[in-house]
C-alpha positions in Angstrom: -118.5 -46.7 -63.6 -117.6 -49.8 -62.4 -117.4 -50.3 -66.2 -114.9 -47.5 -66.9 -112.9 -49.0 -63.6 -112.7 -52.5 -65.0 -111.6 -51.3 -68.7 -109.1 -48.7 -67.3 -107.9 -51.9 -65.2 -107.4 -53.7 -68.3 -105.8 -51.5 -70.4 -103.3 -50.8 -67.6 -102.9 -54.4 -67.2 -101.8 -54.8 -71.3 -99.7 -52.0 -70.9 -98.0 -53.6 -67.8 -97.6 -57.0 -69.8 -96.3 -55.3 -73.2 -93.7 -53.4 -70.8 -92.8 -56.6 -68.9 -92.5 -58.2 -72.7 -90.4 -55.4 -73.5 -88.1 -55.5 -70.4 -87.7 -59.0 -71.1 -86.9 -58.9 -75.2 -84.3 -55.7 -73.8 -83.0 -58.3 -70.7 -82.4 -60.9 -73.8 -80.5 -58.7 -76.2 -78.2 -57.3 -73.5 -77.3 -61.2 -72.7 -77.1 -61.5 -76.2 -74.4 -58.6 -76.1 -72.8 -59.5 -73.3 -72.4 -63.0 -74.9 -71.2 -61.9 -77.9 -68.6 -59.2 -76.1 -67.3 -62.1 -73.8 -66.6 -64.1 -76.5 -64.5 -61.2 -78.5 -63.0 -60.4 -75.6 -61.9 -64.4 -75.3 -60.9 -64.1 -78.9 -58.9 -61.3 -78.6 -57.4 -62.8 -75.3 -56.2 -65.9 -77.0 -54.9 -64.4 -80.5 -52.7 -61.9 -78.0 -51.5 -65.2 -76.4 -50.4 -67.0 -79.3 -48.8 -63.9 -80.5 -46.4 -63.8 -77.6 -45.7 -67.7 -77.8 -42.4 -68.6 -78.7 -41.3 -69.7 -82.2 -42.1 -73.4 -81.8 -38.6 -74.2 -83.3 -37.2 -72.9 -80.2 -38.8 -74.9 -78.1 -38.2 -77.9 -79.9 -34.5 -76.8 -79.7 -34.9 -76.5 -75.9 -36.7 -79.6 -75.7 -34.1 -81.6 -77.4 -31.3 -80.5 -75.6 -33.0 -81.2 -72.2 -33.8 -84.7 -73.6 -29.9 -85.4 -74.2 -28.8 -84.2 -71.1 -31.0 -85.8 -69.1 -30.2 -89.4 -70.9 -26.7 -88.5 -70.8 -26.8 -87.6 -67.2 -28.8 -91.3 -66.6 -25.9 -93.1 -68.4 -23.5 -91.4 -66.4 -25.1 -92.2 -63.2 -25.7 -96.1 -64.6 -21.7 -95.9 -65.7 -20.8 -94.4 -62.3 -22.8 -97.2 -60.0 -21.1 -100.1 -61.9 -17.6 -98.3 -61.1 -18.5 -97.8 -57.7 -20.1 -101.3 -57.5 -17.5 -103.2 -58.9 -14.9 -100.7 -58.3 -14.1 -100.4 -61.5 -11.3 -98.0 -62.2 -11.7 -98.3 -66.1 -15.3 -96.9 -66.1 -14.1 -94.0 -64.3 -11.0 -93.8 -66.6 -13.8 -93.4 -69.0 -15.7 -91.3 -67.9 -13.1 -88.5 -67.1 -12.0 -88.9 -71.1 -15.8 -87.8 -72.2 -16.3 -85.0 -70.4 -17.2 -81.4 -70.7 -14.5 -79.6 -69.3 -15.9 -76.1 -69.7 -19.6 -74.6 -69.6 -19.0 -73.2 -73.3 -18.2 -76.7 -74.6 -21.8 -77.4 -74.4 -22.1 -75.1 -77.5 -25.4 -73.1 -76.8 -26.1 -71.1 -79.7 -26.0 -67.1 -78.8 -28.8 -67.0 -81.3 -31.4 -68.6 -80.4 -30.3 -67.1 -76.2 -30.9 -63.4 -77.3 -34.0 -63.7 -79.4 -35.9 -66.5 -77.2 -38.7 -65.6 -74.8 -37.2 -64.9 -71.5 -38.7 -68.0 -70.0 -37.8 -70.4 -72.3 -34.2 -68.9 -72.3 -34.7 -69.7 -68.2 -35.6 -72.9 -68.5 -32.8 -73.7 -71.4 -30.3 -72.0 -69.2 -31.4 -73.9 -65.7 -31.2 -77.1 -68.1 -27.5 -76.1 -69.2 -26.5 -75.4 -65.3 -27.8 -78.5 -63.7 -26.5 -80.4 -66.7 -22.7 -79.0 -66.6 -22.9 -78.9 -62.2 -22.9 -82.7 -63.0 -20.3 -83.7 -65.7 -17.9 -80.7 -65.0 -16.2 -82.4 -62.9 -16.4 -85.9 -64.3 -12.7 -84.9 -65.7 -11.5 -85.4 -62.0 -12.4 -88.9 -61.5 -8.8 -90.3 -63.2 -6.2 -88.2 -61.8 -2.2 -88.8 -62.0 -3.4 -92.3 -62.5 -5.4 -93.3 -59.9 -9.5 -93.7 -59.6 -11.5 -91.1 -58.0 -14.3 -93.4 -55.9 -15.1 -90.6 -53.4 -15.5 -87.8 -55.9 -17.7 -90.8 -58.0 -19.8 -91.6 -55.3 -20.4 -87.6 -55.6 -21.2 -87.3 -58.8 -23.0 -90.0 -59.1 -25.5 -88.1 -56.4 -25.2 -85.1 -58.6 -26.0 -86.7 -61.9 -29.5 -87.7 -60.0 -30.2 -84.6 -58.5 -29.4 -82.9 -61.8 -31.1 -85.4 -64.0 -34.6 -84.9 -61.6 -34.2 -81.6 -61.9 -34.3 -81.7 -65.7 -36.9 -83.7 -65.6 -39.0 -80.9 -64.0 -37.9 -78.5 -66.4 -39.6 -80.9 -69.3 -42.3 -81.0 -67.8 -43.1 -77.3 -68.4 -42.5 -77.2 -71.9 -43.6 -81.0 -73.1 -47.0 -80.4 -74.1 -46.1 -77.0 -76.0 -46.5 -78.2 -79.1 -49.1 -80.9 -80.3 -47.4 -84.4 -81.2 -49.1 -83.9 -84.5 -46.6 -80.7 -85.0 -43.3 -82.7 -83.8 -44.6 -85.9 -86.2 -45.0 -83.6 -89.0 -43.3 -85.3 -91.9 -39.5 -83.9 -93.2 -39.2 -84.5 -96.8 -40.5 -81.2 -97.5 -39.4 -77.5 -95.9 -42.4 -75.2 -95.3 -40.7 -72.8 -98.2 -41.6 -75.5 -100.9 -45.5 -75.2 -100.3 -45.6 -71.3 -100.9 -45.7 -69.4 -103.7 -43.7 -66.6 -104.7 
């Protein structure tokens, strides 16, 4: 009888071992299926994110505008500093003749505004508003043949603050387009590579 119990114990042990191996195999398959599913979900997520990205030419357009405004503000701030430190009326007269007099003078493209992603549009318009806030009053730096040095001091501060704000806006979009794309040779357009 002991022999019989030992045989049954060995059979039960073998069945349990096979069952354990089967569970291990099922666990391995489940883990593999889970990893495949996760990868598929991640790929679909990346694809959706890429589909909703704005056209990169619009990002370039906004980036160029912001950089141009920022550079102009820095130059104007330096000229204002020069005028204030040297008490130079001619610099203020020059600045009053080269300013934006109306927000429409920025000549922002309505088509771009209407079609670009809302977050990119907000960055663009915020930059335009900061720039306009700093330069709109420059037309009053020279009024009635008189230099307005108090206004120049205020505008210098506005140029600094607006330039800093535009720099922050630029940080949001600076790495959106890889430099290798921005530096692509422009000798041929994209359509030149396509067959009809």
